[in-house]
C-alpha positions as CSV (number, residue, x, y, z in Angstrom):
1,M,88.7,132.8,226.3
2,G,88.0,133.5,222.6
3,E,89.5,136.0,220.5
4,E,87.8,139.4,221.1
5,E,86.1,140.9,218.2
6,L,87.3,144.6,217.2
7,P,84.9,147.4,217.3
8,P,83.3,148.2,213.8
9,K,84.8,151.5,213.5
10,I,88.4,150.0,214.0
11,D,87.8,147.3,211.4
12,E,86.7,149.7,208.8
13,T,89.7,152.0,209.4
14,L,92.1,148.9,208.8
15,S,90.1,148.0,205.6
16,A,90.8,151.6,204.3
17,A,94.3,151.5,205.1
18,M,95.0,148.2,203.4
19,R,93.1,149.3,200.3
20,E,95.1,152.3,200.0
21,K,98.4,150.5,200.5
22,G,97.5,148.1,197.7
23,Q,96.6,151.1,195.3
24,R,100.0,152.7,196.1
25,A,101.8,149.4,195.4
26,G,100.0,149.1,192.1
27,A,100.8,152.5,191.1
28,A,104.5,152.0,191.9
29,R,104.5,148.8,189.7
30,N,102.9,150.7,186.7
31,A,105.0,153.7,187.1
32,D,107.6,152.6,184.6
33,I,105.0,151.8,181.9
34,P,104.2,154.8,179.7
35,P,100.7,155.4,178.8
36,P,99.7,154.3,175.2
37,S,100.3,156.8,172.5
38,T,97.5,158.3,170.6
39,P,98.1,157.2,166.8
40,S,98.7,160.0,164.6
41,A,98.2,158.3,161.2
42,P,94.8,157.7,159.7
43,A,93.0,154.4,160.4
44,P,93.7,152.8,156.9
45,L,97.5,153.3,157.3
46,V,97.5,152.0,160.8
47,S,95.7,148.9,159.7
48,G,98.4,148.4,157.0
49,L,101.1,149.0,159.5
50,L,99.8,146.5,161.7
51,L,99.5,143.8,158.9
52,R,103.3,144.4,158.4
53,A,104.0,144.6,162.3
54,D,107.3,143.1,163.3
55,V,106.4,140.4,165.6
56,Y,110.0,139.9,166.6
57,N,110.4,143.6,168.0
58,T,112.6,143.5,170.9
59,N,111.3,146.8,172.2
60,L,108.1,145.2,173.4
61,R,107.8,145.7,177.3
62,T,106.5,142.9,179.4
63,R,105.7,142.4,183.0
64,R,107.5,139.1,183.2
65,G,110.8,140.6,184.2
66,L,113.7,138.3,183.4
67,L,111.5,136.0,181.4
68,G,110.4,138.9,179.3
69,L,114.2,139.7,178.4
70,V,114.8,136.1,177.4
71,L,111.6,136.1,175.2
72,A,112.5,139.3,173.6
73,K,116.2,138.1,172.8
74,A,114.7,134.7,171.5
75,R,112.5,136.9,169.0
76,A,115.6,138.8,167.9
77,L,117.4,135.6,167.2
78,A,114.6,134.3,165.3
79,K,114.2,137.4,163.1
80,R,118.1,137.3,162.3
81,F,118.3,133.5,161.6
82,V,115.2,131.6,161.3
83,R,113.2,133.9,159.2
84,P,115.8,134.5,156.3
85,F,116.3,130.6,156.4
86,L,112.3,130.0,155.9
87,I,112.5,132.5,153.1
88,S,115.3,130.8,151.6
89,Q,114.0,127.4,151.8
90,S,110.7,128.5,150.4
91,H,112.5,130.0,147.3
92,F,114.7,126.7,147.0
93,N,111.6,124.5,147.2
94,N,110.1,126.5,144.4
95,Q,113.2,126.2,142.3
96,V,113.4,122.5,142.9
97,A,109.7,122.1,141.9
98,T,110.2,124.1,138.8
99,A,113.3,122.2,137.8
100,M,111.4,118.8,138.4
101,S,108.7,120.0,136.3
102,D,110.9,120.9,133.6
103,A,112.8,117.5,133.8
104,L,109.6,115.5,133.8
105,T,108.4,117.5,130.5
106,M,111.7,116.8,128.9
107,M,111.5,113.0,129.9
108,Q,108.2,112.6,128.6
109,A,109.3,114.2,125.2
110,I,112.4,111.7,125.2
111,A,110.0,108.8,125.8
112,E,107.6,109.8,123.1
113,D,110.6,110.1,120.6
114,T,111.9,106.7,121.7
115,R,108.5,105.1,121.2
116,N,108.4,106.4,117.7
117,E,112.0,105.4,116.9
118,V,111.3,101.8,118.3
119,K,108.1,101.8,116.2
120,R,110.0,102.7,113.0
121,L,112.8,100.1,113.8
122,R,110.1,97.5,114.4
123,E,108.6,98.4,110.9
124,E,112.1,98.0,109.2
125,M,112.8,94.8,111.1
126,N,109.6,93.3,109.9
127,D,110.4,94.2,106.3
128,I,113.9,92.8,106.7
129,W,112.4,89.6,108.1
130,S,110.1,89.4,105.3
131,Q,112.7,89.5,102.8
132,L,114.7,87.1,104.7
133,G,111.7,84.8,104.8
134,V,111.3,85.0,101.0
135,R,115.1,84.2,100.5
136,R,114.6,81.3,103.0
137,A,111.6,80.2,101.1
138,H,113.5,80.1,97.9
139,A,116.4,78.0,99.7
140,Y,113.9,75.4,100.8
141,G,112.3,75.1,97.4
142,Q,113.6,74.1,94.2
143,P,117.0,75.6,93.0
144,D,115.2,77.4,90.0
145,L,112.4,78.8,92.1
146,L,113.4,82.4,92.0
147,L,113.8,82.1,88.2
148,R,110.6,80.6,87.7
149,E,109.0,83.4,89.7
150,S,110.7,86.0,87.8
151,V,109.7,84.5,84.4
152,A,106.2,83.9,85.5
153,D,106.0,87.6,86.5
154,F,107.2,88.7,83.1
155,L,104.9,86.4,81.3
156,S,102.0,87.7,83.4
157,Q,102.5,91.1,81.9
158,L,102.5,89.8,78.3
159,E,99.4,90.8,76.4
160,G,97.9,88.7,73.5
161,V,99.9,85.6,74.5
162,D,98.0,82.5,75.1
163,E,98.6,80.2,78.3
164,E,99.9,77.4,76.3
165,T,102.6,79.6,74.7
166,K,103.5,81.0,78.1
167,A,104.0,77.4,79.4
168,K,106.3,76.7,76.5
169,V,108.4,79.7,77.3
170,M,108.5,78.7,81.0
171,K,109.6,75.4,80.2
172,A,112.5,76.7,77.8
173,M,113.6,79.2,80.3
174,L,113.7,76.5,83.1
175,K,115.2,73.9,80.8
176,H,113.3,71.1,81.9
177,E,110.2,69.0,80.8
178,Q,107.2,68.9,83.2
179,T,105.2,65.7,82.5
180,G,102.4,64.2,84.3
181,D,101.5,65.0,87.8
182,L,103.6,67.4,89.8
183,P,106.0,65.8,92.1
184,A,105.3,65.0,95.6
185,G,106.4,67.9,97.9
186,Y,105.8,70.7,95.2
187,P,104.3,73.9,96.7
188,G,100.7,73.7,97.0
189,E,100.3,70.1,97.9
190,P,97.9,70.0,101.0
191,E,97.9,67.6,103.9
192,P,95.7,64.6,103.0
193,S,93.7,64.9,106.2
194,L,93.3,68.6,105.5
195,A,91.9,68.1,102.0
196,K,89.5,65.5,103.4
197,F,88.2,68.0,106.1
198,R,87.5,70.8,103.6
199,E,84.4,68.8,102.5
200,T,82.8,70.1,105.6
201,Y,82.9,73.5,104.0
202,R,80.1,72.6,101.7
203,E,77.6,73.3,104.4
204,L,78.6,76.9,104.6
205,V,77.7,77.6,100.9
206,P,74.5,79.7,100.4
207,E,72.1,77.8,98.0
208,G,72.6,78.6,94.4
209,A,75.9,80.7,95.1
210,T,79.3,80.5,93.5
211,V,82.4,79.5,95.4
212,I,85.8,81.2,94.7
213,D,89.1,79.7,95.8
214,L,91.9,82.5,96.0
215,A,94.8,80.1,96.4
216,A,93.6,77.0,94.5
217,G,96.9,75.2,94.6
218,R,96.3,71.8,93.1
219,G,92.5,72.5,92.8
220,E,91.4,69.8,95.5
221,F,88.8,72.0,97.1
222,L,87.4,73.0,93.6
223,E,87.2,69.2,92.9
224,I,85.0,68.7,96.1
225,M,82.7,71.5,95.1
226,R,82.4,70.0,91.5
227,Q,81.5,66.7,92.9
228,S,78.9,68.4,95.1
229,G,77.3,70.2,92.1
230,I,78.4,73.7,93.4
231,P,79.8,76.0,91.0
232,A,83.4,77.1,91.9
233,R,86.4,78.5,90.2
234,G,89.7,79.7,91.5
235,V,93.0,81.7,90.9
236,E,96.5,80.5,91.4
237,S,99.8,82.6,90.9
238,D,102.0,79.5,90.1
239,P,101.8,78.8,86.4
240,L,102.8,75.1,86.9
241,L,99.8,74.6,89.5
242,V,97.5,76.4,86.9
243,K,98.6,73.9,84.2
244,D,98.1,70.9,86.5
245,C,94.5,72.1,87.4
246,R,93.6,72.6,83.9
247,E,94.9,69.2,82.8
248,K,92.5,67.7,85.4
249,G,89.5,69.8,84.3
250,R,89.3,72.1,87.2
251,N,88.5,75.9,86.5
252,V,91.5,77.7,87.6
253,E,92.9,81.2,86.3
254,A,96.5,82.4,86.6
255,G,97.0,85.7,88.4
256,D,97.2,87.5,91.7
257,P,94.5,86.8,94.1
258,I,93.9,90.4,95.1
259,E,93.6,91.6,91.7
260,Y,91.4,88.8,90.7
261,I,88.8,89.3,93.3
262,A,88.9,93.1,92.8
263,G,87.9,92.3,89.1
264,L,85.3,89.8,89.6
265,E,81.9,90.7,88.3
266,G,78.5,88.7,87.5
267,P,78.1,85.6,89.4
268,R,76.5,85.5,92.8
269,I,79.6,84.9,95.1
270,G,78.5,83.0,98.4
271,L,81.8,81.6,99.8
272,I,85.2,82.9,99.2
273,L,88.1,80.6,100.5
274,C,91.6,81.9,101.5
275,A,93.6,78.8,102.4
276,G,97.2,79.5,103.2
277,L,97.2,83.0,101.9
278,P,97.7,84.8,105.5
279,E,101.0,83.0,105.8
280,R,102.1,84.5,102.2
281,L,100.8,88.2,102.3
282,Q,101.7,91.2,104.3
283,F,99.4,92.8,106.8
284,E,98.2,95.5,104.5
285,R,97.9,93.2,101.4
286,F,95.6,90.9,103.3
287,R,93.6,93.7,104.6
288,E,93.0,94.8,101.2
289,L,92.0,91.3,100.2
290,M,89.4,91.3,102.9
291,A,88.0,94.5,101.8
292,H,87.4,93.3,98.2
293,A,86.1,90.0,99.6
294,F,83.5,91.9,101.6
295,A,82.4,94.0,98.6
296,K,82.0,91.1,96.4
297,L,80.2,88.6,98.8
298,I,76.4,88.4,98.7
299,E,74.4,89.0,101.8
300,G,74.9,85.9,104.0
301,G,78.1,85.2,102.0
302,V,81.1,83.8,104.0
303,L,84.7,84.6,103.8
304,L,86.6,81.4,105.0
305,V,90.2,81.9,106.0
306,E,92.2,78.7,106.8
307,G,95.9,78.9,108.2
308,I,98.4,77.6,110.3
309,S,97.8,78.1,114.0
310,P,100.7,80.1,115.7
311,F,99.6,78.6,119.1
312,S,100.5,75.1,117.7
313,A,103.8,73.3,118.5
314,T,103.9,71.9,115.0
315,G,103.2,75.3,113.4
316,E,106.9,76.1,112.3
317,T,107.1,72.5,110.8
318,L,103.8,73.0,108.9
319,L,104.9,76.4,107.9
320,K,108.1,74.9,106.0
321,R,106.0,72.5,104.2
322,D,105.3,75.2,101.5
323,P,108.3,77.5,100.5
324,R,106.0,80.4,99.6
325,N,105.1,80.7,103.4
326,L,106.7,83.8,105.3
327,R,105.2,83.6,108.8
328,T,102.2,82.6,110.7
329,F,99.3,85.1,111.0
330,N,97.7,85.9,114.6
331,P,94.1,84.7,114.0
332,R,92.7,86.8,116.7
333,S,94.0,89.9,114.9
334,M,92.4,88.5,111.7
335,T,89.2,88.4,113.7
336,A,89.5,91.9,114.6
337,M,90.1,92.9,111.1
338,A,87.0,91.1,109.9
339,Q,84.9,92.8,112.6
340,A,86.3,96.3,111.6
341,Q,85.6,95.6,107.8
342,G,81.9,95.1,108.6
343,F,81.4,91.4,108.6
344,G,78.3,91.0,110.9
345,E,79.1,87.5,112.3
346,V,82.7,86.4,112.9
347,K,83.8,83.0,114.2
348,L,87.1,81.6,115.1
349,E,87.7,77.9,115.4
350,F,90.9,75.8,115.9
351,V,90.8,72.7,114.0
352,D,92.7,69.3,114.0
353,P,92.0,67.7,110.6
354,A,93.4,64.2,111.4
355,S,90.7,63.8,114.1
356,G,87.9,66.2,113.1
357,A,88.1,68.2,116.4
358,R,86.9,71.8,116.1
359,S,86.7,74.2,119.1
360,E,86.4,78.0,119.7
361,E,88.8,77.6,122.6
362,V,92.6,77.4,121.9
363,F,93.9,73.9,122.1
364,P,96.9,72.2,120.4
365,A,95.3,72.2,116.9
366,P,97.6,72.8,114.0
367,Y,95.1,75.0,111.9
368,Y,92.6,77.6,112.6
369,L,89.4,78.5,110.6
370,L,88.0,82.1,110.5
371,I,84.4,82.1,109.4
372,A,83.3,85.8,108.6
373,R,79.6,86.1,107.4
374,K,78.4,89.3,105.7
């Protein structure tokens, strides 16, 4: 037999009894929880209090029994130990960040002072090396070279004294006779292949213009120009070289190349040759020379700078051929100087006079040629 169904009235009675029992049980569980109190403070004040509420409050009641007590104790421990540690750590981090920022600023200031000091020391070293180079040049040259330069400087400042008289004074001071051509190896003697190569410079001279040689030496380039029918004249600081040029009918004056070109007037200057000067002048002096050359050239005129290539293995040997040389000059820096001066077309070539090879790319050539056109 199946289970008998209860009458409807008995079923309703049991359901009501169970609901009443559940309500009494719920009321018993909630008996210990006091009703929420009505806030006595105004709404804004309560809001502010809530923002500063203590989330670690151990008085919070929970229905979780033992687990609630454990959570409450955990909050209390966090409030007592973890929170002060976090605050202290944050303060410590701020202090470290501030100290590191101050240290970085100090290191940057020290680095800047160090760079300035290194720059100053480098300039002093360059001056010292230049002075040593001059002394070394005197050692490589003739024993009386220093005396001869001093006498030449003195004679150049005299007024109203002709060149012949100055030459006699120089001869008497040096206690030797200078007869005929200058001896081989004397300063200003060019390499034969280089002197021959200079014939190619004729094609750079504008038609009807004058050529100026700012370091005439023995005047070989002036002789090439004369044979080509191009008016040319030069300047040379060595009085013996000036005398030698004049004896050979070459138009050369005695004097400083920079002062000479600064005082030029009159003729149309189409080409200025600076052969060997970069090795003898300091940077500022050569920049001054380049500025005067730009001012004196006609439109389309050419400043031609010939020097020893610092990229050549034989550069040091060539540098010692002339005791007046101090050091090689970086031609790429010279190219930038010419461009900054205002020359419209600047070209740099590396030259091997023996073979006649010329290239704008660096190759083991002993000389370079800077062609700056106005």
